[in-house]
N, C-alpha and C positions, 0 to 999 in steps of 0.2 A: 378557216377561210382554206377553201378548194385549192390545192394544188395538184401540179404534174405535172411531172419535174423529167423530161427524153433521156439519153445517153446513148449510145453506141452508135451514133453512128459515121463515116469516114467514106475514104476513096477505096475504093476494089476492083481489083478486074474481073474482066467476063468470067463467069466462070467459079465464081468465089463467095464466102459464105460471110455473111456479118448478124450481128443479134443487136438486136434491142431491148433497150431494157424503160419500167416506164416509174417512178415510182409516187404513190398516190399519195395523199395527206389527209385527215379525217375518217371519215364509215365509207365514204359514196366508192370506195374500195367493194366494201360488199353488199350495196344497196345498188348500184347504174352496171348497166352493161359495158363491160372496157372494150377498146381498142385498138385499130390502128386505123391511119388512113394516110393520104399519101398526097402530095400536088406537087407535080412535074414542071416548068416553067410557061405561061401560059396558054394553061386548062387549069381545069377543076380541079377539085380535093375530089377524091375518090374514096371506096371503100378501099379496107383493105383485108380484116377477118377486124371481126369480134370475141367474146367469149364472154357467159353472160358467169352470174356467182357458182349457178348448179353447174358450169364446164359445158355449158352449149356452144357449141361453137361457128360459126360461119367465115367462110372466102371469099374474095370474088374470085370468080372462075380462072384469069388470066394468073392467078397465083398458089392454087390449088395443092398441087402437089410438088411442088417445093420450100414455101412459108410454112409455119406453123407456130402457131400461138400459144400461149401455155398462160396461167396466175401459179404467181404462192403466196397462197393468201397471208401466210406469219410477215411474210418481206412488205404485204403494200402493194405487190411489184406487177407487170404485165409484160410480157416477153414475148416479142420479133421477132423468131428466129431463119433468116433470109438466108437458103443456099442454092445454086447455081444463077448465078445475079447477072441481068441483061443489061444493057446499056437503057433499054426505056424502061427499067426498073431506077433510075436518076431520076429525084426529085427529093422534096420532104417531108421526112412524112412524119407523124402528128399524134397524141395517145390522146385516146378521150370520153372519155366518162359520160354515159346517157341514162337518162332512165324519164320517159315521155315523153313532152320538151325541153328538157331542163338538158343544158352539152353545157360541157365543161370542156376544154383545149390546153393540149401542154404548148411547149413555144417553138416545137418541131425541130428534127433532127434533122442535116444533109445529107444523104446515102444518093454517093455518084460509084454509078460506075464504067471502064476503059473499058474501052475495046481496043 
């Protein structure tokens, strides 16, 4: 059974940093593109960043210079380091695993940035 378990969210002030973690079960970590999405209240879920098993990385333009996605294959874990956080980054952040039309999601972790 596939499980994605996120952690690391919380409340942070403007300009602060957080690191999100997502542990993936099973073999999907090596076969799927891992990523982070976020969903703000009343808005659609949108891409933040993705990373392939070959470490090919893609970022949303809005986070490109402030967020860093990485993976630790030995721990089946993908990370999202978020720096210089802004109130508009407030959202539920979801870990994802994707291969073709097959998608898996974590339960989400809340990130709140106060001004």
